[in-house]
C-alpha positions as CSV (number, residue, x, y, z in Angstrom):
1,Q,0.0,0.0,0.0
2,T,2.9,2.4,0.8
3,M,4.4,1.7,-2.6
4,V,1.1,2.4,-4.3
5,R,0.9,5.8,-2.6
6,R,4.4,6.7,-3.6
7,W,3.7,5.8,-7.2
8,A,0.5,7.7,-7.1
9,R,2.3,10.8,-5.8
10,S,5.0,10.5,-8.5
11,L,2.3,10.2,-11.2
12,L,0.5,13.2,-9.7
13,N,3.7,15.3,-9.9
14,V,4.2,14.3,-13.6
15,L,0.6,15.1,-14.4
16,S,0.9,18.5,-12.7
17,L,3.9,19.3,-14.8
18,L,1.9,18.4,-17.9
19,C,-0.9,20.6,-16.8
20,V,1.5,23.4,-16.2
21,R,2.8,23.0,-19.7
22,T,-0.7,22.9,-21.2
23,C,-1.7,26.0,-19.3
24,S,1.3,27.8,-20.6
25,L,0.1,27.1,-24.2
26,L,-3.6,27.8,-23.7
27,F,-3.6,31.0,-21.6
28,P,-1.8,34.4,-22.2
29,Q,1.1,35.5,-20.0
30,E,-1.0,37.9,-18.0
31,A,-3.3,35.0,-16.9
32,R,-0.4,32.8,-16.1
33,C,1.3,35.4,-13.9
34,G,-2.0,36.2,-12.2
35,Y,-2.4,32.5,-11.4
36,V,1.0,32.4,-9.7
37,I,0.1,35.5,-7.7
38,I,-3.2,34.1,-6.6
39,L,-1.7,30.8,-5.7
40,M,1.0,32.5,-3.6
41,A,-1.6,34.7,-1.9
42,V,-3.7,31.6,-0.9
43,Y,-0.6,29.8,0.4
44,W,0.5,32.9,2.4
45,C,-2.9,33.3,4.0
46,A,-3.5,29.6,4.7
47,E,0.2,29.0,5.6
48,V,0.0,25.6,3.7
49,I,3.8,25.6,3.7
50,P,6.2,28.0,5.5
51,L,6.0,31.6,4.2
52,A,9.6,31.6,3.0
53,I,9.1,28.4,0.9
54,T,6.0,29.9,-0.7
55,S,8.2,32.9,-1.6
56,L,10.4,30.5,-3.7
57,L,7.5,29.4,-5.9
58,P,8.3,32.0,-8.7
59,V,11.7,30.2,-9.1
60,V,9.8,27.1,-10.2
61,L,6.6,28.5,-11.8
62,F,7.8,31.5,-13.8
63,P,10.2,29.4,-16.0
64,L,7.6,26.6,-16.4
65,F,5.0,29.1,-17.5
66,G,7.4,30.9,-19.8
67,I,7.2,34.2,-18.0
68,L,10.8,34.7,-16.9
69,E,14.0,32.8,-17.4
70,S,15.3,31.0,-14.3
71,K,18.5,33.1,-14.0
72,E,16.4,36.4,-14.1
73,V,14.0,35.1,-11.4
74,C,16.9,34.1,-9.1
75,M,18.5,37.5,-9.5
76,Q,15.5,39.0,-7.8
77,Y,16.2,37.3,-4.5
78,L,19.3,39.2,-3.4
79,K,19.0,42.9,-4.2
80,D,20.1,46.1,-2.7
81,T,17.1,46.2,-0.3
82,N,17.8,42.7,1.0
83,M,21.3,43.7,1.9
84,L,20.0,46.8,3.6
85,F,17.8,44.5,5.7
86,V,20.6,42.1,6.5
87,G,23.0,44.9,7.5
88,G,20.5,46.7,9.7
89,L,19.5,43.5,11.5
90,I,23.1,42.4,12.2
91,V,23.6,45.6,14.2
92,A,20.3,45.0,15.9
93,V,21.4,41.5,16.8
94,A,24.6,43.0,18.4
95,V,22.4,45.3,20.5
96,E,20.3,42.4,21.7
97,H,23.4,40.2,22.3
98,W,24.9,42.6,24.8
99,N,21.5,43.5,26.5
100,L,22.0,47.2,25.5
101,H,18.2,47.4,24.7
102,K,17.4,46.2,28.3
103,R,19.6,48.8,29.9
104,I,18.0,51.6,27.8
105,A,14.5,50.4,28.7
106,L,15.1,50.2,32.4
107,R,16.9,53.6,32.5
108,V,14.0,55.3,30.7
109,L,11.3,53.7,32.8
110,L,13.1,54.9,36.0
111,I,13.1,58.4,34.6
112,V,9.5,58.4,33.5
113,G,8.0,57.2,36.8
114,V,5.8,54.4,38.0
115,K,2.3,55.9,38.1
116,P,0.2,53.5,36.0
117,A,-0.6,56.0,33.3
118,L,3.0,57.3,33.1
119,L,4.3,53.8,33.3
120,M,2.2,52.9,30.3
121,L,3.6,56.0,28.5
122,G,7.1,54.9,29.4
123,F,6.6,51.3,28.2
124,M,5.2,52.5,24.9
125,G,7.9,55.1,24.3
126,V,10.7,52.6,25.1
127,T,9.1,49.8,23.0
128,A,8.5,52.1,20.0
129,F,12.1,53.5,20.1
130,L,13.6,50.0,20.3
131,S,11.3,48.7,17.5
132,M,12.7,51.4,15.2
133,W,16.0,49.6,15.2
134,I,15.5,46.0,16.3
135,S,12.8,43.6,15.4
136,N,9.3,44.0,16.8
137,T,9.3,40.5,18.1
138,A,12.6,40.8,20.0
139,T,11.4,44.1,21.5
140,T,8.1,42.6,22.7
141,A,9.8,39.5,24.1
142,M,12.1,41.6,26.1
143,M,9.6,44.2,27.4
144,V,6.7,41.9,28.4
145,P,8.6,40.1,31.2
146,I,9.5,43.5,32.6
147,V,5.9,44.6,32.6
148,Q,4.9,41.3,34.2
149,A,7.4,41.5,37.0
150,I,6.4,45.1,37.8
151,L,2.7,44.3,37.9
152,E,3.2,41.3,40.1
153,Q,5.3,43.2,42.5
154,M,3.0,46.2,42.6
155,Y,-0.2,44.3,43.4
156,S,1.3,41.6,45.6
157,T,2.7,44.4,47.8
158,E,-0.7,46.1,47.9
159,E,-2.4,42.9,48.9
160,D,0.2,42.1,51.5
161,L,-0.4,45.5,53.1
162,A,-4.2,45.2,52.9
163,E,-4.5,41.8,54.6
164,P,-1.9,39.6,56.2
165,P,-1.5,36.4,54.1
166,V,-2.5,33.1,55.6
167,A,-0.3,30.2,54.6
168,Q,0.9,32.1,51.5
169,T,4.2,31.6,49.8
170,N,6.2,34.6,48.9
171,V,7.3,34.5,45.2
172,A,10.5,36.0,44.0
173,F,10.0,37.6,40.6
174,E,13.2,37.3,38.5
175,L,13.2,38.6,34.9
176,E,15.5,35.8,33.8
177,E,12.8,33.3,34.8
178,K,10.2,35.3,33.1
179,N,12.2,35.3,29.9
180,A,12.4,31.5,30.1
181,A,8.6,31.4,30.7
182,N,8.1,33.7,27.7
183,T,10.0,31.4,25.4
184,V,7.9,28.5,26.5
185,G,4.8,30.5,25.9
186,V,5.8,31.4,22.4
187,Q,6.3,27.7,21.6
188,G,2.7,27.1,22.5
189,K,2.9,25.6,26.0
190,G,1.9,28.7,27.8
191,P,3.9,30.8,30.3
192,A,4.1,29.8,33.9
193,T,2.7,33.1,35.2
194,V,1.5,33.9,38.7
195,H,-1.8,35.8,38.6
196,W,-1.6,38.9,40.8
197,Y,-5.4,39.2,40.8
198,S,-6.1,36.2,43.0
199,F,-8.8,37.3,45.4
200,I,-8.1,36.1,48.9
201,S,-5.9,33.2,50.0
202,N,-8.9,31.2,51.2
203,G,-10.6,31.5,47.8
204,H,-13.7,33.4,49.2
205,I,-14.9,36.2,47.0
206,P,-16.2,39.1,49.2
207,D,-19.4,40.9,48.4
208,D,-18.0,44.3,49.0
209,P,-18.6,46.4,45.9
210,T,-15.5,48.5,46.6
211,A,-13.3,45.5,46.6
212,Y,-14.9,44.2,43.4
213,K,-14.2,47.6,41.7
214,E,-10.6,47.5,42.9
215,R,-10.1,44.0,41.5
216,E,-11.7,45.0,38.2
217,L,-9.5,48.1,38.0
218,K,-6.4,45.9,38.6
219,K,-7.5,43.5,35.8
220,R,-8.0,46.4,33.4
221,T,-4.7,48.0,34.3
222,C,-2.9,44.8,33.7
223,K,-4.6,44.3,30.3
224,G,-3.8,47.9,29.3
225,L,-0.1,47.7,30.3
226,I,0.4,44.3,28.6
227,L,-1.4,45.4,25.5
228,C,0.4,48.7,25.1
229,V,3.7,46.8,24.5
230,C,2.6,44.9,21.3
231,Y,0.8,48.0,19.9
232,A,3.9,50.2,20.5
233,A,6.1,47.6,18.8
234,S,4.0,47.7,15.7
235,I,3.8,51.5,15.7
236,G,7.5,52.0,16.3
237,G,8.6,49.7,13.5
238,T,7.0,52.1,11.0
239,A,9.3,55.0,11.8
240,T,12.4,53.8,10.1
241,L,13.1,52.1,6.8
242,T,14.6,49.1,8.4
243,G,12.2,49.0,11.3
244,T,9.8,46.5,9.7
245,G,9.4,44.4,6.6
246,P,6.7,46.4,4.7
247,N,8.9,49.5,4.6
248,L,11.6,47.6,2.8
249,V,9.1,46.1,0.5
250,L,8.0,49.6,-0.5
251,K,11.6,50.6,-1.2
252,G,12.4,47.5,-3.2
253,Q,9.2,47.7,-5.2
254,M,9.9,51.4,-6.0
255,N,13.3,50.5,-7.3
256,E,12.0,47.5,-9.3
257,L,8.9,49.1,-10.8
258,F,10.3,52.7,-11.2
259,P,14.1,52.3,-11.6
260,R,14.5,56.0,-12.5
261,N,12.8,57.3,-9.3
262,G,16.0,59.0,-8.1
263,D,16.2,57.2,-4.8
264,T,13.1,59.0,-3.6
265,V,12.5,56.6,-0.7
266,N,15.7,56.5,1.4
267,F,16.4,56.3,5.1
268,A,16.3,60.1,5.6
269,S,13.2,60.8,3.6
270,W,11.3,58.0,5.1
271,F,12.3,59.0,8.6
272,G,11.2,62.6,8.0
273,F,7.8,61.4,7.0
274,A,7.1,58.4,9.2
275,F,8.7,59.5,12.5
276,P,6.2,62.4,13.1
277,N,3.4,60.0,12.2
278,M,4.7,57.5,14.7
279,I,4.7,60.1,17.5
280,L,1.2,61.1,16.7
281,M,-0.1,57.5,16.6
282,L,1.8,56.7,19.8
283,I,0.1,59.6,21.7
284,L,-3.4,58.7,20.4
285,A,-2.8,55.0,21.2
286,W,-1.7,56.0,24.8
287,L,-4.8,58.1,25.3
288,W,-7.1,55.4,23.9
289,L,-5.6,52.6,26.0
290,Q,-5.7,54.8,29.1
291,F,-9.4,55.7,28.4
292,S,-10.3,52.0,27.7
293,F,-8.6,50.4,30.7
294,M,-7.7,53.1,33.3
295,G,-10.0,56.0,32.8
296,L,-8.7,59.6,32.1
297,N,-8.0,60.8,35.6
298,L,-5.6,63.7,35.1
299,K,-5.0,64.1,38.9
300,Q,-3.8,60.6,39.3
301,T,-1.8,60.7,36.0
302,W,0.0,64.0,36.4
303,G,-0.3,64.5,40.2
304,C,2.9,66.4,40.9
305,G,4.1,66.5,44.5
306,M,1.9,63.5,45.5
307,E,3.6,60.8,47.5
308,R,4.2,57.5,45.9
309,T,1.9,54.7,47.0
310,D,3.4,51.4,48.3
311,K,2.7,49.6,45.0
312,E,4.5,52.4,43.1
313,R,7.5,52.2,45.4
314,A,7.5,48.4,44.9
315,A,7.5,48.9,41.1
316,F,10.3,51.4,41.3
317,D,12.4,49.0,43.4
318,V,11.9,46.2,40.8
319,L,13.2,48.5,38.0
320,K,16.1,49.7,40.2
321,L,17.1,46.2,41.2
322,E,17.1,44.9,37.6
323,L,19.2,47.8,36.5
324,Q,21.7,47.1,39.3
325,K,21.9,43.5,38.1
326,L,23.2,44.7,34.7
327,G,26.1,46.5,36.5
328,S,28.0,49.4,35.0
329,I,28.1,49.7,31.2
330,S,30.7,47.4,29.7
331,F,33.2,48.0,27.0
332,A,31.3,45.9,24.6
333,E,28.0,47.8,25.2
334,F,29.7,51.1,24.7
335,N,31.2,50.0,21.4
336,V,27.9,48.6,20.2
337,L,26.3,51.9,21.1
338,M,28.9,53.8,19.2
339,I,28.5,51.6,16.1
340,F,24.7,52.1,16.3
341,V,25.1,55.9,16.5
342,L,27.6,55.8,13.6
343,L,25.2,53.8,11.4
344,V,22.3,56.1,12.0
345,L,24.4,59.2,11.3
346,L,25.8,57.8,8.1
347,W,22.3,56.9,7.0
348,F,20.9,60.3,7.7
349,T,23.8,62.2,6.1
350,R,24.2,60.0,3.0
351,D,21.5,61.9,1.0
352,P,19.3,64.1,3.3
353,G,17.4,65.5,0.3
354,F,17.4,69.2,1.2
355,I,21.2,69.3,0.8
356,P,23.7,67.1,-1.0
357,G,25.1,64.3,1.3
358,W,28.5,62.9,1.8
359,A,27.8,60.1,-0.7
360,T,26.9,62.7,-3.4
361,Y,30.2,64.5,-3.0
362,L,32.4,61.4,-2.7
363,F,30.9,58.7,-4.8
364,N,27.5,59.5,-6.5
365,R,28.4,62.3,-8.9
366,K,27.6,60.2,-12.0
367,S,25.4,57.4,-10.7
368,E,23.9,55.9,-7.5
369,F,26.9,53.9,-6.5
370,V,26.6,54.2,-2.7
371,T,23.2,53.4,-1.1
372,D,21.9,52.8,2.4
373,A,22.7,49.1,1.9
374,T,26.4,50.0,1.3
375,V,26.5,51.9,4.6
376,A,24.8,49.0,6.6
377,I,27.2,46.4,5.3
378,F,30.2,48.7,5.8
379,V,29.4,49.1,9.4
380,C,28.8,45.4,9.9
381,S,31.9,44.1,8.1
382,S,34.5,46.7,9.2
383,P,38.0,45.4,9.9
384,N,38.5,43.8,13.3
385,R,41.1,46.4,14.3
386,I,38.6,49.2,13.9
387,V,35.1,48.1,15.0
388,L,35.5,44.4,16.0
389,L,32.0,43.3,15.0
390,F,33.4,40.1,13.5
391,V,36.9,38.6,13.8
392,S,38.4,35.6,12.1
393,T,39.1,32.4,14.1
394,S,42.9,32.9,13.7
395,A,42.7,36.5,14.9
396,M,40.9,35.5,18.0
397,K,44.0,33.5,19.1
398,E,46.1,36.6,19.2
399,P,47.1,37.8,22.7
400,F,45.5,41.0,24.1
401,L,42.9,41.1,21.3
402,P,39.5,41.7,22.8
403,A,36.6,39.4,22.1
404,P,34.5,40.1,19.1
405,L,31.3,42.1,19.6
406,L,29.4,39.5,17.6
407,E,30.1,36.0,16.4
408,W,28.7,34.8,13.1
409,K,27.0,31.8,14.8
410,V,25.0,34.2,16.8
411,V,23.9,36.0,13.7
412,Q,23.0,32.7,12.0
413,R,20.8,31.8,15.0
414,R,19.0,35.1,15.5
415,L,18.7,36.7,12.1
416,P,15.2,36.1,10.5
417,W,16.5,34.7,7.2
418,S,13.0,33.9,6.1
419,I,12.2,37.7,5.6
420,V,15.1,37.9,3.1
421,L,13.3,35.2,1.0
422,L,9.9,37.0,1.5
423,L,11.4,40.2,0.1
424,G,12.9,38.4,-2.8
425,G,9.6,36.7,-3.6
426,G,8.0,40.1,-3.7
427,F,10.6,41.4,-6.1
428,A,10.1,38.3,-8.3
429,L,6.4,38.8,-8.4
430,A,6.8,42.5,-9.4
431,R,9.2,41.6,-12.2
432,G,6.9,38.9,-13.5
433,S,4.0,41.2,-13.4
434,E,5.9,43.8,-15.4
435,V,7.3,41.5,-18.0
436,S,4.1,39.5,-18.5
437,G,2.0,42.7,-19.0
438,L,-0.2,42.0,-16.0
439,S,0.7,45.3,-14.4
440,R,-0.5,47.1,-17.6
441,W,-3.7,45.1,-17.7
442,L,-4.5,45.8,-14.0
443,G,-3.9,49.5,-14.7
444,Q,-6.4,49.4,-17.6
445,Q,-9.0,47.7,-15.4
446,M,-8.7,50.4,-12.8
447,S,-9.0,53.3,-15.1
448,P,-12.7,53.9,-14.2
449,L,-11.4,55.1,-10.8
450,N,-10.4,58.4,-12.4
451,S,-13.6,59.9,-11.2
452,V,-12.9,59.0,-7.5
453,P,-10.8,61.5,-5.5
454,A,-7.2,60.3,-4.9
455,W,-7.5,60.8,-1.1
456,A,-10.6,58.6,-1.0
457,I,-8.8,55.8,-2.9
458,A,-5.9,56.0,-0.5
459,V,-8.2,55.8,2.5
460,I,-10.2,52.8,1.1
461,L,-7.1,50.9,0.2
462,S,-5.5,51.6,3.6
463,F,-8.5,50.1,5.3
464,V,-8.4,47.1,2.9
465,T,-4.7,46.5,3.7
466,A,-5.3,46.9,7.4
467,V,-8.0,44.2,7.3
468,F,-6.0,41.9,5.1
469,T,-2.9,42.1,7.3
470,E,-4.9,40.7,10.3
471,C,-5.0,37.4,8.5
472,T,-1.5,37.1,7.0
473,S,2.0,38.3,7.4
474,N,2.6,42.1,7.0
475,V,5.4,41.5,4.6
476,A,3.3,39.2,2.5
477,T,0.5,41.7,2.5
478,A,2.8,44.5,1.3
479,T,4.3,42.2,-1.3
480,L,0.9,41.4,-2.8
481,F,-0.5,44.9,-2.8
482,M,2.4,47.2,-3.7
483,P,2.5,46.3,-7.5
484,I,-1.3,46.6,-7.7
485,F,-1.2,50.0,-6.0
486,A,1.5,51.1,-8.3
487,S,-0.5,50.1,-11.4
488,L,-3.5,51.9,-10.0
489,A,-1.6,55.1,-9.4
490,Q,-0.2,55.0,-13.0
491,S,-3.7,54.5,-14.5
492,I,-5.3,57.5,-12.6
493,K,-2.1,59.7,-13.1
494,V,-1.3,60.1,-9.4
495,N,2.1,60.0,-7.8
496,P,2.5,56.2,-6.9
497,L,3.8,57.1,-3.5
498,Y,0.5,58.8,-2.6
499,I,-1.1,55.3,-2.8
500,M,1.8,53.1,-1.9
501,I,2.9,54.8,1.3
502,P,-0.5,54.6,3.1
503,G,-0.8,51.0,2.0
504,T,2.7,50.2,3.4
505,L,2.0,51.8,6.8
506,S,-1.4,50.1,7.0
507,A,0.3,46.7,6.5
508,S,1.8,47.2,10.0
509,F,-1.5,48.0,11.6
510,A,-2.1,44.4,12.9
511,F,-3.9,45.3,16.2
512,M,-7.0,43.1,16.4
513,L,-6.0,39.4,16.5
514,P,-3.4,37.5,18.4
515,V,-2.3,35.7,15.2
516,A,-1.9,38.9,13.2
517,T,1.7,39.5,14.2
518,P,4.2,37.8,16.6
519,P,4.2,40.7,19.2
520,N,0.4,40.1,19.5
521,A,0.9,36.4,20.0
522,I,3.6,36.9,22.7
523,V,1.4,39.3,24.6
524,F,-1.7,37.0,24.3
525,S,0.3,34.0,25.5
526,Y,0.6,35.5,29.0
527,G,-3.0,34.8,29.7
528,H,-4.2,38.2,30.8
529,L,-6.2,39.0,27.6
530,R,-9.1,37.6,25.7
531,V,-9.5,37.8,22.0
532,A,-12.5,40.1,22.5
533,D,-10.3,42.5,24.5
534,M,-7.8,42.7,21.7
535,A,-10.4,42.9,18.9
536,K,-12.4,45.7,20.5
537,T,-9.3,47.8,21.3
538,G,-7.6,47.0,18.0
539,F,-10.6,48.0,15.9
540,I,-10.3,51.6,17.1
541,M,-6.5,51.4,16.8
542,N,-6.9,50.5,13.1
543,I,-9.2,53.5,12.5
544,L,-6.8,55.8,14.4
545,G,-3.9,54.5,12.3
546,V,-5.5,55.0,9.0
547,L,-6.7,58.5,10.0
548,C,-3.1,59.4,11.1
549,V,-1.6,58.2,7.8
550,T,-4.2,60.1,5.8
551,L,-3.4,63.3,7.7
552,A,0.4,62.7,7.3
553,I,0.2,62.0,3.5
554,N,-1.9,65.1,2.9
555,T,0.1,67.5,5.0
556,W,3.9,67.2,5.4
557,G,4.0,64.2,3.0
558,R,3.1,66.3,0.0
559,P,6.1,68.7,0.0
560,L,8.4,65.9,1.2
561,F,7.7,63.5,-1.7
562,D,6.3,66.1,-4.2
563,L,3.0,64.3,-4.2
564,D,1.1,67.1,-6.0
565,T,2.6,66.2,-9.4
566,F,2.7,63.1,-11.5
567,P,6.5,62.5,-11.8
568,S,8.2,61.7,-15.0
569,W,9.7,58.5,-13.6
570,A,6.2,57.1,-13.1
571,N,5.1,58.0,-16.6
572,I,6.5,54.9,-18.3
573,T,4.9,52.8,-21.1
574,S,6.1,49.5,-19.6
575,G,3.2,47.6,-21.1
576,N,4.2,48.0,-24.8
577,R,7.9,47.5,-24.0
578,T,7.3,44.3,-22.0
579,I,4.8,42.7,-24.3
580,F,7.2,43.2,-27.2
581,S,10.1,41.9,-25.2
582,V,8.4,38.6,-24.5
583,L,7.6,37.8,-28.2
584,P,9.6,35.1,-29.9
585,P,12.7,36.3,-31.7
586,A,11.3,35.4,-35.2
587,I,8.1,37.4,-34.7
588,R,10.1,40.3,-33.2
589,S,12.3,40.5,-36.3
590,C,9.3,40.4,-38.6
591,W,7.6,43.1,-36.6
592,K,10.7,45.3,-36.9
593,M,10.9,44.7,-40.7
594,C,7.2,45.5,-41.2
595,K,7.7,48.8,-39.2
596,W,10.8,49.7,-41.3
597,K,9.0,48.9,-44.6
598,K,5.9,50.9,-43.5
599,L,8.2,53.9,-42.7
600,H,10.1,53.5,-45.9
601,F,6.9,53.4,-48.0
602,S,5.5,56.5,-46.3
603,R,8.7,58.4,-47.0
604,K,8.6,57.3,-50.6
605,R,5.1,58.6,-51.1
606,L,6.2,61.9,-49.6
């Protein structure tokens, strides 16, 4: 029976290849390319196979369907944008490896204060800042145990003062143990958390309405402080070009679809647009979460001169103790911090836009030789005598040579390599759509939208993207929608960035479901939230996010990206060129000869 199954599978594979060849003869190229895109969209949404493996389907299907040659498809998987992503994440891994992000978080939280509303603001600010530079998942995984330890210490102290415990065991809350519990929770076994909202040690629930209100307030406060971390991680990742995958998808698709765009989207220009939007969204999210879970009590939030309560002192002691455990800043932490600052400065000053940058004067006079990816890889692969990010095995044996800041095996283990393949799959789809003529066909189908205002189109597509990203990866969402948005913008003669930027940012607005993004899943695994809590709060967050993006793109985004005009680099007739380029050589030569004879005959008549 096993042999029969194996032979049946082999026969099915052969028949599928024959079907593929038959389809390539019966249907036009646009339909074949559309089939590949729809197939990948279904696979990405249903997660039939890992997302990265789905991204490799164009390597197989495009050559079989006669859309692109194999060597041209494979070239799409390692482009300038991929190297920018790799370089930025290597520096982020170094920051995580030496716990520099934890030191920054604890220091800022001690400065902000431990009143619940201000503590929420501190958590959100720190999480958003760290998510700008390191992955959203790593930031959330680091911040949630800190939140958990503070909450447990705050409310266990309050309960101890309110009523002496009877046969109650005192629990020591160590962040290292919580990190281990968090790892177990992500793997699906659930974290071993201690619920601070246990009622009384004998299990009896009192009928006192005041006590009931206090317990409900504690539950809501816990939900709000836990939920603010994953929301701030998603919001913070939008502020920088390397902060999250969809931003890099936008840059890569711009370079692929509009190669003459003049590097319009770079690190500096994106930061100038997205950072103010991130600040606005963060403030609105803080106000909404405070209103939803804590109530807007200004006296309790900003009460200057008021004495700290016992639970606030307990939370402050937890933060102080954890910072003391880290000790004084080490040589490695200081060097990683300097490398990080150097990388950001080089990114900002390479091509600021309003003035020529250092790359323009030194390298880019004739062409775009040096890009943001060049800077990222330069900082990561600097010689060991200068920066010491990596050293060779032989060099490590030299006496008095300090240890490397980062070993390659650490990078191999922590770098999300699947995102590199996801980005490459998106570039392959964009190239296939262009060459097959699918992009031109989609643009023609969307031409009736000329009568709809551009801002309305941007808002509608932003909501569609925000809903779609709740069900699938944000990178996959951006990869699917960016070529379509570009074709739509060309058909209605609007700057493509006016449609593509809101769609890119909306792909990161995964606020409603635990499965929407890894930060949501990490937070949900701690057991304090229900799906309904996240869905109700996240629905308003999606609306606030789209409104903020609409405001940003129609105010400071217009002069920054020159959105009021339809740029010359977007006014390309790629359809005629690509359809002609995919014709067989014999037909192409006949076409050229007919055109030459027609021109010669018309001149002869004149």
